[in-house]
N, C-alpha and C positions, 0 to 999 in steps of 0.2 A: 487668510482672511479670518480675522478673528470673530468668532461668533458669539453674541450677546444673548444669553439663555432668556427665556419669556419672563423668569421671575424678576431678573434684573432689567430687563428692557421695560417693563412696565414701570419701574421707578423711574427710568430716563424720560419715559413718556410723560409721567406726571410732572416732573421737573420742567420739561419743556412747556407743557401748559401753563404751569405757574408763571414761567419767564414772559409768556406771551400776553396773559392778563395784567402783569405788571409793567409791561413796557409802555414808554412814554407815547402820547398820541402822535407826535411827528414821527417817531420810528415805526410805529405800527402803520401808520399811513404810507411811509415811504416803501417799507417791505411788502406791503399789500399791493401797492400800485406796480411795483416791479414784479411781484409774483403773477398779477394778473396779465400783464404784457409779455412777460416770458411765456406763460402757459399759451396764450392764445397765438403769439407769432408762431409756435410750434403747431398750432391747429389748423393755421393758414398753410403752413408748410404740408402737414399731412395730407390736406384738401387738394394741394397743388400736385403733390405726388399721386394721389389715387386718380385725379382728373387725367393727368399728362401720361400715365402709364396704364390706366384702366384696370389697376390692381388695387382695390381698397384695403386688403390685407397688407400690403407693403407700406401704405400710409399709417396703418395703425402699428405696425412693427417699428416705424421712425417717430411716431408722435410722443413717446415717453421722452425723448431727450429735453424737451422743454420743462416737463415735470421734473427730470433728475437735475437740470441746470439750476431750477428756482430751489430747490430743496439743498442742494449742496452749498448755495449761497446763502440760505437762512431765510429766505422771503417767505411770505405767508399766502395761504389760500384759505378762502372761507370754509372749504370743505375739510381742510385740515385742523382748523381751530374749532370746527363743530364738535370735533373728537378730543383734542388735547385739552381745552379750557375746562370743559366740565368735568373731566376726570380730576383735575387739581382742586376743583370746587368740593367734588365728593370727598376727596381725601382730606379736606380741611387745611389745605397748605396756608400759612400766615399771610393776610393780606389779600387772599382771593376770595371776593364775595360773588354772590350772584348777580348784583348790578355791575360789577366789574366784567364778569363774562359776557353779560350782554353788551356792555360797551365796547369790548374787543370784537365781537360780533358785526357790530354796528360798523366800526372803524374799518375793519377788514373789508366788509361787504362794499363801503364807498370806495376805498382804495382799489380794490380789484376791478370794480366797475370802471374807474377812471382810466385803469391800465388797459382793461380790454377794449373800451370804446376808444381809446387813442390809436390801438393797433388797427380796430376797424376803419377808421378814417383812412389812417397811411395806406391800409392795403386796398381800400376804395378807390384812392388816388392811383395806386399802381395798376390796377387790373383795368381802369377807365383812361389810362394816359392823362391824369389830372382832370378827369370829368370831361374831356373833349371827344371820347369815343364811346360807343355802347360797351358794356363789360365783356371782357374775354371770356373764354371757356371756364376759367376758374372763377370768375366772377358770377357768371350764370349759375355755376352749381352751388355757389353759397346762397345765392337768392332762392334757390328750389328747396334747399334745406331748410331754410326759414320758414317757406310755405307749408311744407310737408309736416314740420313739427309745431305748428299752431293751427293753421286751418284744418290740417289733415287730422288732429286730435279733435277739434270744435265738431266735425262732421260726424263723429261717433257719440257726441254727448256724453254722458256720464261714464260710459265705459271706456271713452277717449280720456277723460280725466284720470280714470283709474290706473289705464295703461301708462300715461305720463308719470303719474307719481310712482308707479312700481319701477318705472325703468330709472327714476331718479334715486329711488332706494338702492336698487342693485348697483347703480353708479357708485354712490359713496361708500358701499360695502367694499368696492374694490379700490377706490381712491384711498379711502383711510387705511386700508391694508398697506397701501403704497407709502403713505405718511409714516405709519409704525415700522414698517420695513426699513425705511430709510435710516433707522437707528438700531438695526438688528446685527450691523456689522461696525466695526471700528476701522476698516479700510474703505478707500474709495471705490475699487472694483466690486468690493462685496456689497456696498450700498447701491451701486448702479444696478446690479444684476437683481438685488431684491426688489427696489423699485420698479423695474422695468417689466415683470411679469404681470401684476394687477392692472397697471395703466394700460398697457396693449390690450389686454382682455376688454375692459370697459369700453374703449375707444371702437375697437372692432365691432362690439356688440350693439353698437348704437344707443348705449345708456346716455341719460340725460345729466349732463354736468353744468351746475348753475354758471360757473364761471366761462366754461367754454362757450356756452350760449350768450354770455355778455358781449362776446365778439360775433358769433354766427347771426344772430338776430338784427342787431343795429347795422352790420354789413349788409345783410339781407334788404334792410330798408333802405340804405343808402343806394343799393344797386338795382333797385326797382321791384323788389320781391313783392308779391300780391297778399299782403296782410298789413296789419296796423300795429301801432304801438300797445294799443289795449289788447289784440290778439296776443302780442308777444307776452305782456305782463299776466294776462288771465290764463291763457292756455299754454304757457312755458314756464317763465320765470319763477313766478312765486310758488306754484305747486312744485316745481324743480327744487326750490331752495327747502321747501319743508320736507320733501322726500330724501333729499342729501342729507339733511340733519337727523331724521329718523334712520337711515340706513347706516349712517356711520356710528351712531350711538348704539343702536340695537345690535348690529352685527359684528362691531369691533370694539368700541371703546367699552361699553358695560360688561359684555363677556370677558375680555381680558382684565378688567378691574375686580370683577367678583371671583375669578378663579386663581389670579396672581397677585392681587395688590395687597392682600392681608399681610401684614410685617413689613411692608416697606417703608412704612412710618411709625416707628415704634411709638406707642403711648402708655401712659401709666395704667397699672391694673386697677380699675375702679372698685371701691370697697375694700381695700387692703392696705393696712399701714406698714410702713417700713420697719423692720425690725429694730430694735434698740440695740446700740452698742455698748460697749464698756462704759462706765461712767467717766465722762470728761471726753468722750470721743464726740460729742455735739451729734450734729446732723450732717456728718460728713458722707454717709452713704446716700442720704437723699440728695446732697448737693452733687455729688458725682453721677447720679441718675439724671438729674435734670440737666446737667452739662452735656451728657451723651444724647439725651434726647433732643435738645436744641441744636447739637450738631447733626444730628440725623435729619432735621428739619431744614437745614441749609440747602438751598438749591444748588444740584450738582452741576458739573460742566455739560451743557447740551450740544451733542454731536449731530449732525444731520439736520 
């Protein structure tokens, strides 16, 4: 399993962020729809395993299969681009602007929601036999999750909102680690093992993931959960999105960039003139330097 050292890994992460920002609208939507759908079908699987076996740890151990599949296929999650896109902007990659980063986030959010809501509807059909019977045991469990993570927080007021936000921060600390670690190996087994660890941790600890919640809470509403759309938005989804953004950047993206990114994109030394060569040599050294810097800025092939 070929190990990619952190100093090389950060360059790959920045390249990946630039490629996400510069991706077409169509491709961004398709990849984010499939990313949301793939992750949330795994969430449905994990809940089913937890309920049917009575072993939540087993559900958490198996949940990462969805994350692994979607990243091996190059699909997108909002929690991932929260980290990748800003690093490309910080590194001043050609064509990457702040408005481009916001555009990427917006498209991925919409795509993830479409994918997650689609799975929510399909799973609601499955657990109610086409809405002809009350929800089965799995459906009831999903409905109770929605209640506990909206009304349950609201009952504690500001303390509940703080708890929700911190859980979202901790969640994307782990998820962003999984995104970055998907590039730490050049072999498929190495990628799988590296991604598995932080994703299992976040799911078992009950941290708040904005994309998983795009499935759990619409599912809960469809299955008769005792909460409202406004409860979902105010007491879960919106604070979770904000916490995921803060957690991914503060605990993964910015620390990696500050300590390893220097030198990944060579730049001219400010305030220094190139040495003059012999008469007639022209500006060949400057041209060579510019060519080298231009090549260094070309996006590398992105794996994972």
